[in-house]
C-alpha positions as CSV (number, residue, x, y, z in Angstrom):
1,M,-17.5,-6.4,-1.9
2,Y,-18.9,-3.2,-0.2
3,W,-17.1,-0.1,0.9
4,T,-18.4,2.4,3.5
5,L,-16.7,5.6,4.5
6,E,-15.6,4.0,7.7
7,L,-13.8,1.1,5.9
8,A,-12.3,3.2,3.3
9,S,-10.9,5.5,6.0
10,Y,-8.6,2.7,7.0
11,L,-6.8,3.0,3.6
12,E,-6.3,6.9,3.6
13,D,-2.7,6.6,5.1
14,A,-1.8,3.7,2.9
15,P,1.4,4.2,1.0
16,W,0.0,5.2,-2.4
17,P,0.7,3.9,-5.2
18,A,0.4,0.4,-3.8
19,T,-0.4,-3.0,-5.4
20,K,-3.1,-5.2,-4.1
21,D,-0.8,-7.3,-1.9
22,E,0.8,-4.1,-0.4
23,L,-2.6,-2.8,0.5
24,I,-3.5,-6.2,2.1
25,D,-0.4,-6.1,4.1
26,F,-0.9,-2.5,5.1
27,S,-4.5,-3.1,6.2
28,I,-3.4,-6.1,8.4
29,R,-0.4,-4.3,10.0
30,S,-2.6,-1.2,10.7
31,G,-5.3,-3.2,12.4
32,A,-8.1,-2.6,9.9
33,P,-11.2,-4.6,10.3
34,L,-11.4,-8.0,8.5
35,E,-14.0,-6.5,6.0
36,V,-11.3,-4.2,4.6
37,V,-8.9,-7.1,4.1
38,E,-11.7,-9.2,2.5
39,N,-12.6,-6.2,0.1
40,L,-8.9,-5.9,-0.9
41,Q,-8.7,-9.8,-1.6
42,E,-11.7,-9.5,-3.9
43,L,-9.9,-6.9,-6.0
44,E,-8.6,-8.0,-9.6
45,D,-4.9,-8.2,-9.5
46,D,-3.4,-7.2,-12.8
47,G,0.1,-6.5,-11.2
48,Q,-0.4,-2.7,-11.7
49,P,-0.4,-0.6,-8.5
50,Y,-3.3,1.4,-7.6
51,E,-2.7,5.1,-7.5
52,N,-5.5,6.1,-4.9
53,I,-8.5,5.0,-3.2
54,E,-10.7,6.3,-6.1
55,E,-9.4,3.4,-8.2
56,I,-10.6,0.9,-5.7
57,W,-13.9,2.7,-4.7
58,P,-14.9,5.1,-7.6
59,D,-17.6,6.6,-5.5
60,Y,-15.3,7.6,-2.6
61,P,-16.2,11.1,-1.7
62,T,-13.7,13.8,-2.3
63,K,-13.4,17.2,-0.7
64,E,-15.2,18.7,-3.6
65,D,-18.3,16.5,-2.7
66,F,-18.7,18.4,0.6
67,F,-20.4,21.8,0.1
68,F,-19.2,24.2,2.9
69,N,-17.2,27.4,2.6
70,E,-13.7,27.0,4.0
71,D,-13.2,30.8,4.2
72,E,-15.8,30.8,7.0
73,Y,-13.8,28.6,9.4
């Protein structure tokens, strides 16, 4: 399983919290690439919903990871 920013971006609008099956269904309906569906199928399914993308990909960059001053824009 591998994630890139492009692949993870397909899950940004997912209906969080969501179970593994709900995320797979969402990615298929939204036209996400096959790699996204394959990555989701490889996740462990303990029946608990995922609260956000960080639970799937812990290294997902957050707004704090980008260093720019919003006041300048």
